[in-house]
Steps between C-alpha positions, in 0.01 A plus 500: 500500500243232427525120537624445146774761552612298808511185304697675229754624748533163662546332156854648483600230745346211309807447290723465810250260660496278193879521479552393858245221466646365178863515622420325830275244327759410245768478765277280709420275200860462388654439841201284613532283187876465552454394859233247410699363215817457710301333775349267241844393387581411869864607475691385808531766773294753311154415613545609859627839378195553269266389781663751732455778246130428456447458879675831579354713226148376554528604863629854460245788454545685168536842663754376753717344223454813285633722782787264568603519138444871429575658839720233658752413231628867464638464853751248372576699184249343264256741340205335324278696257127503586380269223780254565409502874144404407636213281727378781214507754161442343643315199692248711214445738273431204767252375487318825118454476515416126761242558253310719228541230738354242606220734142391550432523121810284430349230725191500274699387196441131419797297619449261213583768247823566682585141510428470129722798419792355692450160342545668162841626607418852612710636783344620823554862397350442148195328661453793734516761225310328223251270678433627848535878482245567218233296682597650837453858368148416383407336837638797692329784307217554756757520781716740300205729446432512875858587576524770224178649650671512838799678347264760366346548836841543668628741233382810698792441737710654223393843626712446812820505291397797286351331196216740380241225443130537554506504883778759504304722267191456722682601814634815330162589361321433827735731684430783264128463447381338821260286298612167628181303451474578128871458444531158663175383334668589172812313607288188557334537156845533331635192671192298414527614136864392488405167657227431253720586203772265619246234585344512152844457346586202718160347447565516120817305547333263746234414244761443236717266712231360739548143623175316418278480808656798674307830508619843608286630785 
């Protein structure tokens, strides 16, 4: 077995790695956007709950939360499928971080535009959806890219719950061939390739919707 055969064998796990990354990233985006939006509306009694969520989930290690969901919940009669366990752990932790990215981006929206929208008769919710949110998403794009990259880097934890992604394939192949250096070098190359492909896609969107004066590093 040469190096290219090793890469080919590991490539069987690429689909699962991409699936885990996309599911957790989309969950983080949707929940983080919801948290930031509700916090922006400043509904009475809700802000402390949202702050508690972000504080708690930003402080829990991904692997600890994953084990709590996948191995802990069955003890009380709740069995969670592997992919859903990743979503409930890595996805919600990503949501906590993204909510802070969105909150900072909301603060960058010109307050005069908000005042002008309200003076035209728009409700607070309408102003949030049609005036603030489109600008906020453009401002927050670099922060979102950083968090999505972190999700990709944490995706190997999926092997601990039995998802046959790249790392799981590498462990199995390493145990049978005893060629760990070549195998994990190939793992690094595959992860870097996935990262570059995702980054190119996001950079294309960033160039299309870039706020003048802001450059993606």
